[in-house]
Phi, psi and omega in degrees: 000140175210173182220138176243128186243116177263120180261132184277152174077187178267108187273122175304138184302318182300322178294317180294328179293316176298318180297316178303316182296322179294316179293320179302314180298318180291322180292319178298322179287347179081018182268349176223160179280177170309132186226135177240124175271136178234123190198175175235132183268157160288157187303128181206145170252129177245145182243120180275195189272358181299140179298133178080008183299326181303328182293345180269004167270113188267303183209088186288333183061232181271000182284126179300144176241121183236138174268130186230173189277345186294159171288170176101188189254223183265138180222148173255138174236145176172190183304141181088007181234130178265122182250138175233131177240091175283120179249091191225152177276136178258118184229157177059224181293344179282353180282067185208109185293326177294319176299321180298316179295319178296326179291322175298316177299318181298321178300319179289320178300317179294323177295313180298324179302326181296340180249016178074019180256127183271091179292145184236154169256157172239120185297341182263343186221138178288165178111183179235141187236157174240148179304138180213175179237124003274347185232158174303154179240151186271125180251343182215131177257146181230132176203129186232166168222165179213147175220123181052045179058031172238128187272155167209184196058194185169245188222158178224116183256123178282115182262289178224033180297151171287108184295344179299336182294336183288350175292347178289342187219172161261094187299121182055028178087359181263165168295147184301337182293349180287342186277145174222182181213158180302323184299336179280354184238001181229139175289326181231086185280132176293160177278166174305316180299319179298326185278344184305305181293329180292317177293324175302319180295313183289329175294317180301318180291310185292325182271356179058045174245155183295132174303137183231173179293147174263112183253151179234096184290161176274082183108174181234028172284155177305319181298315182294317183288317179296325177296320179293321179297319183282347177078000000 
């Protein structure tokens, strides 16, 4: 059993962070099943645990900058980007954080395949890339954290985001020109909302968790979301 939670609107990153922590505590306690949040953020820059990551914030302007627990460098989140936070227990052979990150990448690669896009891995850098000229470009960023073998944080897939926002940072330590989006590779790009159930399906397969119902809570407070998870 698992649960996929679709949050409506542009969710402030700070609110989603509090929500993740509440779900994480319940999942560790065993009171709820594996749960994946699927959402779109309001504009935010997050700084991971990589040494020197702060130096890759160039000109944030009015965009909030938050330091978070995930691995990795600096990332931008905001409208036009589909974010997934799988909060799941890793057991047996799945108790492998590197395997978990590769599985997140695989879910995105399988999603891109449905639209005829050949997603790529880079053995030196996490995330998913698309063929580009002269070099592949990054379409999805991956960064995770874990507590008591339960994962949180996750992935961010650029759907139809304004790529100009990445000039605020060196995304994952790269020049902003490395970033791309699905909309640049498709004549008819699906919306973030359209992709929510599809990403839920590919995540269930790649993470080897039971496909679950897609619920849409009335709000994104911990109380509202936990009530929706419990049914």
